[in-house]
C-alpha positions in Angstrom: 48.0 119.0 143.3 49.3 122.3 144.6 52.3 122.4 147.0 52.7 125.5 149.3 55.7 126.4 151.5 55.8 128.8 154.4 58.3 129.9 157.1 56.9 130.0 160.6 56.9 133.6 162.1 55.3 132.7 165.4 55.4 129.6 167.6 52.1 127.9 167.3 50.6 124.5 166.4 51.2 123.5 162.8 47.5 123.0 162.0 46.6 126.5 163.4 49.5 128.0 161.4 48.4 126.4 158.1 44.8 127.3 158.7 45.9 131.0 159.1 47.9 130.9 155.9 45.6 128.9 153.6 41.9 128.8 152.9 41.7 125.3 154.5 39.9 124.5 157.8 41.8 122.7 160.5 39.8 119.5 159.9 40.8 119.6 156.2 44.4 120.1 157.2 44.2 117.1 159.6 42.9 114.9 156.8 45.8 116.0 154.5 48.3 115.5 157.3 47.0 111.9 157.8 47.9 111.3 154.2 51.5 112.4 155.0 51.2 115.5 152.8 52.3 118.0 155.5 56.0 118.5 156.3 57.9 120.6 158.9 61.5 120.9 157.9 61.1 118.0 155.6 59.5 115.6 158.1 55.9 114.7 158.6 54.8 116.2 161.9 53.0 114.5 164.7 49.5 115.6 165.7 49.8 118.8 167.8 53.4 119.6 166.7 54.2 123.1 167.8 56.3 125.2 165.4 59.5 127.2 166.2 60.2 130.5 164.5 62.0 129.8 161.3 60.6 126.3 160.7 59.8 125.5 157.1 56.2 124.3 156.7 55.0 122.6 153.5 51.6 121.3 152.5 50.4 119.5 149.4 46.8 120.3 148.6 44.9 117.7 146.6 42.9 118.7 143.6 39.2 119.3 144.3 36.7 116.7 143.0 35.1 117.8 139.7 31.6 118.6 141.0 29.2 120.9 139.1 26.1 122.7 140.4 22.8 121.5 138.8 19.9 123.6 137.7 16.8 123.5 140.0 13.4 125.0 139.6 13.5 127.2 142.7 11.5 130.5 142.7 13.7 133.6 143.0 13.0 137.3 142.8 14.9 138.7 139.7 14.8 142.5 140.2 16.5 143.2 136.9 18.1 141.3 134.0 19.8 142.0 130.7 22.3 140.2 128.5 25.2 141.0 130.9 23.9 140.7 134.4 21.0 140.1 136.8 20.1 141.6 140.1 18.5 139.3 142.6 16.7 139.9 145.8 17.8 136.9 147.9 15.5 135.7 150.7 16.6 135.0 154.2 17.6 131.3 154.6 18.9 130.7 151.1 22.6 129.8 150.6 24.2 131.6 147.7 26.3 128.8 146.2 27.0 125.1 146.7 29.7 124.1 149.1 30.9 121.3 151.3 28.0 118.7 151.6 25.5 121.3 150.4 25.1 121.0 146.6 21.3 121.6 146.3 18.8 124.3 147.0 21.2 127.3 146.6 20.8 130.5 144.7 23.2 129.1 142.1 21.0 126.1 141.5 18.1 128.5 140.9 20.1 130.8 138.6 21.1 127.9 136.4 17.5 127.2 135.8 16.2 130.7 135.4 19.0 132.4 133.5 20.3 131.5 130.0 24.0 132.1 130.9 26.4 132.7 133.8 30.0 133.7 133.9 32.5 130.9 134.4 35.3 132.7 136.3 34.4 131.3 139.7 34.2 127.7 138.5 31.5 125.1 138.3 30.1 125.5 141.8 29.9 129.3 141.8 29.0 130.4 138.2 28.0 134.1 138.0 28.7 134.9 141.6 30.5 138.2 142.0 29.8 138.8 145.7 27.9 136.9 148.4 25.4 137.4 151.2 25.2 135.2 154.3 22.5 132.5 154.3 20.4 134.4 156.8 21.0 137.9 155.3 18.4 139.0 152.8 18.6 141.5 150.0 20.3 142.5 146.7 23.3 141.0 144.9 24.4 141.3 141.3 25.1 138.2 139.2 27.3 138.2 136.1 26.1 136.5 132.9 29.5 136.6 131.1 33.1 136.8 132.1 33.6 140.4 130.8 30.8 141.6 133.1 32.2 139.5 135.9 35.6 141.1 135.7 34.2 144.6 135.5 31.8 144.1 138.5 34.6 142.4 140.6 36.9 145.3 139.9 34.3 147.9 141.0 33.8 146.0 144.3 37.6 145.8 144.8 38.1 149.5 144.0 35.1 150.5 146.2 33.3 152.2 143.3 30.3 149.8 143.7 28.2 150.6 146.8 26.5 148.1 149.0 24.2 149.4 151.8 22.4 147.4 154.5 19.8 147.9 157.2 20.4 146.1 160.5 18.6 146.1 163.8 21.1 146.1 166.7 20.9 145.3 170.3 21.0 148.3 172.6 21.0 152.0 171.9 23.9 153.3 169.8 24.9 156.7 171.0 27.0 158.0 168.2 25.0 159.1 165.1 27.6 158.0 162.6 31.1 156.7 162.2 33.5 154.3 160.5 34.8 151.1 161.9 38.2 149.9 160.6 39.7 146.6 161.9 41.4 143.5 160.6 39.1 140.5 160.3 40.0 136.8 159.9 38.9 133.3 160.6 38.5 132.2 164.2 40.5 129.0 164.4 38.7 127.8 167.5 35.4 128.0 165.6 35.9 128.1 161.8 32.3 129.1 161.3 33.1 132.5 162.9 35.3 135.5 162.1 37.2 137.5 164.7 39.0 140.8 165.1 42.8 140.5 164.7 45.6 142.9 165.6 47.5 144.7 162.8 49.5 142.2 160.7 46.9 139.5 160.9 43.6 139.0 159.1 42.4 141.4 156.4 41.5 145.0 156.6 37.7 145.6 157.0 36.1 149.0 156.8 32.4 149.8 157.4 30.6 153.1 157.6 27.5 153.3 159.9 24.6 155.7 160.5 21.8 155.6 163.0 18.4 155.6 161.3 16.1 155.2 164.3 16.5 154.6 168.1 14.2 152.6 170.2 14.0 151.8 173.9 16.5 148.9 173.7 17.5 148.7 170.1 18.8 150.8 167.2 18.0 150.6 163.5 21.2 151.2 161.6 22.4 151.7 158.0 25.7 150.2 157.1 27.8 150.9 154.0 30.5 148.4 153.1 34.0 149.8 152.0 35.4 146.2 152.0 33.6 142.8 151.7 34.9 140.5 154.3 33.0 137.4 155.5 30.4 138.4 158.1 31.9 141.9 158.1 28.8 143.8 159.4 28.0 141.2 161.9 31.5 141.2 163.3 31.7 145.0 163.4 28.3 145.2 165.1 29.6 142.9 167.8 32.8 145.0 168.0 30.6 148.1 168.6 29.0 146.2 171.6 25.7 146.1 169.7 25.3 142.8 167.9 22.6 142.3 165.2 19.3 141.1 166.6 18.7 137.4 165.7 22.4 136.7 165.2 23.1 133.6 167.3 26.7 133.3 166.1 27.8 136.8 167.1 25.0 138.0 169.2 22.9 137.1 172.3 22.2 133.5 172.8 18.9 134.4 174.4 16.8 136.3 171.9 13.6 138.3 172.6 12.0 137.6 169.2 11.5 134.2 167.5 13.5 134.8 164.3 15.0 132.5 161.6 18.2 134.5 161.5 19.8 138.0 161.9 17.8 141.1 161.0 20.3 142.3 158.3 19.1 143.3 154.9 21.0 144.5 151.8 18.6 147.1 150.7 20.5 149.2 148.1 23.1 148.3 145.4 24.8 150.8 143.1 27.3 150.0 140.3 28.3 151.0 136.8 26.9 148.8 134.0 29.9 146.9 132.5 28.8 147.6 128.9 26.8 150.8 128.9 28.7 152.7 131.6 25.4 153.8 133.1 25.2 154.1 136.9 22.6 151.7 138.1 20.9 151.8 141.6 18.5 149.2 142.9 16.6 149.0 146.2 14.8 146.2 147.9 12.2 146.9 150.6 12.7 145.4 154.1 11.1 141.9 154.4 7.8 141.7 156.2 9.4 139.9 159.3 11.8 142.8 159.7 9.0 145.4 159.4 6.9 143.5 161.9 9.7 143.8 164.6 10.1 147.5 163.9 6.4 148.0 164.4 6.5 146.2 167.8 9.5 148.4 168.9 7.8 151.6 167.7 4.7 150.7 169.7 6.8 150.4 172.8 8.8 153.7 172.5 
């Protein structure tokens, strides 16, 4: 078990405070508190206890259950593979790695079947996974086949030398041709499936470059380039612009014009330096047919 200790800097509920300072959800914190493994100034708090500035908050986090992902014969599009890495074109609708109550049918399950090795740095549920794409985001991601490659690729992403570029169709017409969005992003503790913009001092810095590719009557095709890699970053920043991604029911319009299975967001280009050879490698994945079909409809209306 791991025991963490914090000092409250703002007056808020203890579960909200702990959710903001750990990777735990409020429901997980509630379960831990019910086992009397949360303390405020040495005393187990009652449900809904509100902290005072200076209170000492402690939580004991149980060890995770030893669960391993299993290989499954799921077809995947391997764009490139060598002894150190593989580049995958992930389809919309596929979860990248197993998680809570979702241990089958993921990209990791498929990778364990199709590849002869994967790095172990991220543990038994996320072998080989250097970076992720949302379930309903399609496109390219790189997978590490050994720990040396994993460390190199992770460092490139952290230091922004690796480049990840996306196409997205947004609601409305974006007026500015290009720009950069810089905010702080963090978990929304009223809805833990969602991320929100926070003021300075809270959340984590998120930076996205954007470029208009094509304007339509009521939509804009955009190219986004990630400088950081926060959860749902492009989707949150598109909403922040006032132009959410088409098909995004979490951050966008509840009433959608088109019948889609998720947001029109596609990771079309990936550039990095090969961990062993030092060669600059760039891969591109064409837009999926369902994305192209919507663009054809919009062009016919313009």
